[in-house]
C-alpha positions, -999 to +999 in steps of 0.1 A: -554-141-580-587-130-590-609-113-560-639-133-549-670-111-549-685-122-512-650-114-496-646-076-513-682-073-499-671-083-466-638-061-462-655-029-476-690-039-453-667-043-422-653-002-425-692+009-428-720-011-415-726+012-388-739+036-416-769+012-421-796+014-389-807-020-395-768-037-388-770-013-356-803-023-344-785-062-347-759-049-321-785-042-293-789-063-260-826-070-264-849-103-256-877-095-279-871-138-288-873-149-253-878-175-243-846-188-262-856-224-273-837-230-300-807-216-282-810-238-252-818-271-270-791-301-267-773-311-299-756-342-305-716-345-315-705-376-322-718-397-291-717-371-268-747-347-264-741-307-258-771-293-235-769-262-256-761-246-285-733-220-271-700-226-269-670-210-252-642-195-275-609-207-266-600-173-251-562-172-244-555-193-210-517-178-218-502-173-183-525-186-162-510-220-154-482-227-138-451-227-156-445-264-161-481-260-183-498-278-154-533-262-149-534-243-118-564-232-096-567-195-114-567-214-147-595-239-132-616-212-115-615-191-149-631-219-168-654-232-139-670-198-135-680-199-170-696-235-164-712-222-137-729-193-159-741-221-180-725-224-213-727-256-230-694-263-245-658-249-230-631-246-257-596-242-237-573-216-252-545-233-274-525-259-258-491-261-281-477-303-284-443-290-304-421-284-279-389-287-292-398-285-328-415-250-328-387-232-307-417-202-303-437-219-276-408-224-252-395-200-229-358-207-213-355-233-188-378-253-204-407-238-196-439-223-212-466-195-203-490-221-229-506-247-211-491-284-218-505-319-216-476-335-235-451-326-205-455-355-186-480-371-161-475-346-135-502-321-153-530-346-155-540-335-125-547-299-132-569-313-164-586-339-144-594-309-119-607-286-143-630-310-164-649-322-134-656-291-118-669-281-150-686-314-153-705-304-119-727-278-140-731-296-164-702-281-193-683-302-214-642-295-217-627-298-254-588-293-250-581-270-279-543-288-293-522-268-314-492-277-342-479-242-327-474-208-340-447-212-365-444-177-381-465-159-358-445-170-332-425-147-310-389-147-327-371-141-299-359-177-297-335-163-321-320-142-297-326-159-265-314-196-277-299-190-317-329-211-327-348-200-359-386-198-358-402-221-382-431-225-404-442-246-439-420-232-466-395-199-462-417-176-447-408-142-430-416-137-395-451-120-385-434-099-359-399-091-372-402-097-410-370-093-415-364-127-392-366-162-414-388-186-404-368-220-415-389-250-432-400-281-413-389-316-428-410-340-436-395-359-405-407-330-381-438-327-395-450-363-394-436-361-357-461-332-351-488-355-363-478-382-340-479-356-314-512-347-320-528-376-318-509-384-283-524-352-270-561-361-284-555-400-268-541-380-236-569-355-235-598-382-236-578-402-206-581-367-185-609-369-188-616-340-215-645-345-235-630-338-273-607-323-289-605-293-311-575-288-337-562-253-339-563-250-379-569-213-386-555-179-379-522-186-399-507-210-369-486-234-378-512-259-391-527-233-412-490-226-423-490-265-433-524-264-449-527-229-471-509-225-502-504-189-493-474-204-465-468-236-478-451-234-511-427-268-506-422-285-543-412-322-531-420-347-499-450-357-484-464-325-474-456-310-510-497-309-512-512-284-489-544-307-483-523-341-474-513-327-436-545-320-419-561-349-436-530-372-423-537-355-389-573-361-384-569-395-393-542-400-369-561-384-342-594-407-348-572-436-346-558-427-311-589-416-299-614-437-312-643-436-336-667-420-306-643-392-296-656-358-311-635-338-334-638-302-336-619-281-366-613-248-363-608-232-398-608-198-418-630-200-453-604-179-467-574-160-454-588-126-472-559-113-472-560-104-507-594-089-503-581-069-477-551-055-490-557-057-529-522-044-550-509-032-515-496-070-510-472-064-541-452-038-523-447-060-488-438-094-479-470-103-481-463-109-519-456-147-508-488-150-496-508-142-526-522-175-536-543-179-504-569-208-505-601-200-523-635-204-507-643-235-529-613-249-522-615-247-487-647-263-485-639-291-505-605-295-486-633-295-451-650-323-473-621-341-468-616-335-433-648-349-429-643-383-444-610-382-421-625-378-390-639-344-382-675-338-365-679-302-361-660-271-375-660-233-364-654-209-393-645-175-401-619-157-420-587-137-417-552-147-401-527-127-383-518-101-412-553-087-411-557-095-376-586-078-364-607-105-391-602-134-363-597-111-333-632-090-339-625-051-325-652-029-313-658-016-349-661-048-365-702-055-371-728-077-351-729-114-363-699-102-388-693-140-400-728-155-401-725-154-440-696-173-435-714-198-414-741-203-437-719-211-470-704-238-449-733-253-437-754-251-471-726-266-486-724-299-458-761-301-465-763-293-502-739-317-511-753-344-482-718-346-468-717-366-432-697-376-405-684-409-398-710-413-371-737-407-397-744-371-386-749-337-406-721-318-402-725-293-371-712-258-380-705-233-356-705-194-359-681-171-346-678-135-345-697-110-324-725-127-315-732-121-277-767-103-284-791-123-276-818-119-302-791-120-332-776-153-315-814-166-313-821-155-350-789-169-365-800-205-349-834-206-359-824-194-392-801-223-402-769-198-403-759-222-380-758-251-356-740-238-323-728-202-315-692-191-302-691-166-276-654-155-263-654-121-252-691-122-241-681-151-214-653-132-202-676-098-198-704-120-178-699-154-172-735-161-166-744-149-199-761-183-208-779-181-175-791-143-178-804-146-213-825-181-203-839-159-177-852-133-197-822-109-182-807-095-211-806-060-196-786-074-166-758-088-189-721-071-192-715-062-226-681-070-241-668-035-254-647-051-281-614-032-267-591-062-262-572-044-235-578-076-210-584-101-228-554-097-257-534-064-248-527-075-212-506-107-221-492-095-249-474-072-228-466-099-199-499-103-180-524-124-184-561-126-195-585-101-180-615-082-188-621-045-190-658-045-177-653-071-153-629-070-128-634-103-115-622-121-149-591-143-142-594-135-105-623-156-096-596-175-073-592-147-049-622-125-057-655-140-042-685-141-065-705-119-038-685-090-019-677-103+020-698-075+043-679-052+058-677-053+097-679-017+104-700+000+077-693+038+073-705+066+056-686+072+022-684+096-009-677+083-045-667+117-067-670+106-106-696+089-119-670+073-153-667+032-147-644+040-118-667+057-097-699+035-104-679+002-099-662+012-067-697+030-054-717-005-057-693-027-051-686-008-015-728-005-011-724-043-019-706-046+016-729-029+033-713+008+037-737+040+026-726+054-001-731+085-020-721+087-056-720+122-069-720+131-106-711+168-119-728+162-151-765+152-152-758+118-166-737+087-152-710+079-181-681+105-176-658+102-206-680+071-218-705+096-229-685+110-254-660+081-265-692+063-274-704+083-299-690+073-334-708+042-351-680+020-348-683+024-310-715+006-306-705-018-276-698+009-258-729+024-263-738-010-247-717-007-221-730+030-212-766+018-205-756-012-189-736+011-165-766+033-154-790+006-152-762-009-131-760+017-111-797+025-106-809-010-099-783-012-072-797+024-053-828+005-048-817-024-036-785-014-019-773+017+005-761+038-025-774+075-030-765+086-065-766+124-067-760+138-105-754+179-110-731+183-076-698+194-084-685+187-051-662+210-025-648+205+012-680+224+026-701+196+013-682+167+023-676+180+058-717+190+064-728+155+052-703+136+075-687+111+052-660+091+073-642+078+037-639+095+004-627+082-032-617+107-059-624+089-094-632+125-115-609+118-142-587+138-164-579+171-179-576+172-218-542+179-227-538+214-245-502+217-267-481+249-257-484+266-289-495+295-306-527+296-315-548+267-290-571+294-283-582+308-313-625+297-315-616+267-341-596+251-321-615+221-300-611+194-275-622+161-294-642+151-262-660+185-273-667+177-311-677+143-305-702+152-278-717+180-299-703+172-336-725+204-351-695+225-335-677+218-370-708+225-394-694+244-421-660+233-417-646+202-445-608+207-438-603+190-402-569+186-387-566+165-353-533+170-336-529+136-317-525+099-334-533+081-305-570+060-304-589+086-295-576+108-323-578+081-349-615+068-337-623+109-340-608+111-369-628+080-385-661+093-375-661+127-389-642+110-425-674+086-429-703+098-407-695+135-413-679+137-447-652+154-436-613+159-452-593+150-420-557+148-414-541+133-384-505+144-371-489+125-345-456+130-329-449+095-324-432+073-353-464+051-351-499+057-348-521+042-312-488+027-297-500+007-271-535+001-285-542-039-293-532-047-329-567-061-338-586-025-331-553-009-341-548-027-374-586-023-379-587+014-380-555+021-396-569-004-426-601+018-432-586+053-422-565+046-450-598+034-477-616+064-462-584+085-477-574+100-441-543+114-440-519+103-413-486+122-408-465+106-380-431+121-373-449+150-373-451+182-339-472+207-339-456+241-337-485+265-340-523+270-351-530+297-373-563+308-390-562+288-417-541+253-405-513+247-385-475+251-390-460+214-385-425+201-380-425+172-403-399+142-409-402+140-445-371+111-445-378+073-464-368+060-436-401+071-417-423+045-415-454+041-432-481+047-410-508+028-424-489-008-422-513-029-401-498-062-416-470-059-386-475-053-352-455-030-326-435-046-305-436-042-270-412-016-258-387-045-239-382-060-271-357-047-293-357-055-331-318-054-338-327-056-375-352-025-375-341+002-395-330+038-378-350+069-386-333+097-399-341+134-392-352+153-424-377+177-407-390+202-427-417+231-416-448+235-434-488+244-431-511+221-430-545+235-443-576+235-420-606+250-413-604+236-375-581+218-353-591+193-329-567+187-301-565+150-291-533+148-273-545+128-243-552+136-211-536+141-172-547+127-141-573+157-126-552+153-092-564+186-077-594+176-059-577+147-044-550+166-029-572+193-021-593+167+002-560+152+013-551+187+029-587+198+040-596+160+057-558+148+072-578+125+095-599+110+069-593+080+044-588+098+012-584+078-022-576+088-060-586+059-082-590+056-124-583+083-147-577+113-121-548+087-108-535+075-137-547+077-174-558+046-187-586+030-203-621+011-188-595-019-178-575+004-154-607+021-143-630-008-132-602-028-119-589-001-095-626+008-085-637-028-080-603-037-058-605-002-034-645-013-034-636-047-020-619-034+010-633-001+017 
């Protein structure tokens, strides 16, 4: 397939936008365009008026409902909080209607971690309660109906129930490509059309304001509607256009002419632009015949004729997952060009909906920056703006923007550890920077005042310490926050240095602002540049002590680690000049810190970088989208990744390693198939043979990124010195983790002190 120039340009730009200062400025939490008159103007969709141009994206409600699929108090409170925050339109997470057809959406016992509207009328009460609560605040709610997951669904159904996953054609499963997904019959596909129509009718009866068809990201509707996946030769649905058109026509028939229909679609899978010739060496060679942009636009015209009122549009699918689940590394407003192409097509061809209105286009993709969102609307690049993770980070984003309080917005950091990785590993969606997200039903908006305010010392000015200190101060405690450095932030200071960490820099700015403004209005004192000890604690008469001092960097027990050209990653990020004059950099440790550091020095400092990792995979336990983004662009940048490689020692001219050269060692750059959770065994996976050899990797310097260990010494010292005082240990000094664990622990402890 011939490459499309705009897709080639965009996929290249996604890996280097941070080198251009004008794009970096687009991602600032500024309010230069206030008042945001366009953003907060109403828009009519069919017969429905939405109060502003802000749409909450379908941020997964997995495991937030009862196992019967009925929305419960957790899920209702979660969506109500976003309505209270001022968003005009809320879209639910996906609600499959293909139980019994798509075997990947149903758990053992007929239960589900997805919400349902198809099970019985017993689920209606939950939906009605959810909608009515959101309507109180003037927000509309659309049900996101899905035909299911197909080849991107969990293949455990094969082990648990002896049932194969399904797809449009014989396609490999995303999680285990060795598992085939069997083609649906025409009868089954027609049944899906009928069920989607029933879901729309049920949604209308349950009080929902519209239906939202989930037809992108490589889910089952996409598989039936894209020649990359639909390679059927005969039958009613061999034409990849026929299913989607039939689906919309039936929904319009069942829901009525005035019921809004929203359709989610990717303008292109962009697989060819992402991988090029690499597709020929993988199972993705079947997927090369993807829809072109021109084909997609023409197809969207047919969907409008069938009854669609408006679209949200982006790029990508699971096989290049970072495109449709944009991590921190993706640029601000990454799909505004895609939205404008779509909008210009409809306006230029005078295509109107069945209601006689212009086809509205909703832009998606890292638009949680107030000025950028308003600019996109004013410049008519789109008609609405979709916010997903920004509304998990701060449900009050719309109200704060409207009031001109951009500096008070908690910015999303793009880590996807709470909103996605948490439910991938068995939990429910949360947020790394907002510990109340998905806990609104148990955590009050305003912390309850302490009955017996006390004098509390919080030691450590990172996310855990700041969150705990401010939360405790809100309860009325007299809190002193100690930080040994001359500024707050902890490990975020070094971690926010690389260009792709723009969102983390925004969060660091917010944390400092939050702490400093809280110190002006609450009983909170901040003391910088003080390294605390038992004597100072005793002298100040503190009644409770919270230790949040972070980690100690791990130093591998090998010869040569004390040589002058050996550095810790945190030190070279804080002071990149340490690597001046050194062209060949060897990084030890292929976790997220090691890989981000590698990309930083390769792209922003022109170094030749090699990364070694003992594990068979890089960045284990990192969200698939974030991991895939880095692997893709590390490959493009020429960074050498050696997995199954152990450091033996460091020399003046490099490092001695033991590296497994077996052909059975996985390709370290694979980013089109995810790492399975550790409790899932792939019985078809090939065993790794040991064909290790000792070799020298030449390098001018060695950077250690082998992780950190909890720095528990101070906690144990205080426990021993003050046996009668409550002493707590939170954040990385308790268990090395991420921002998610730090804020979660700091907030929970702050509420109970």
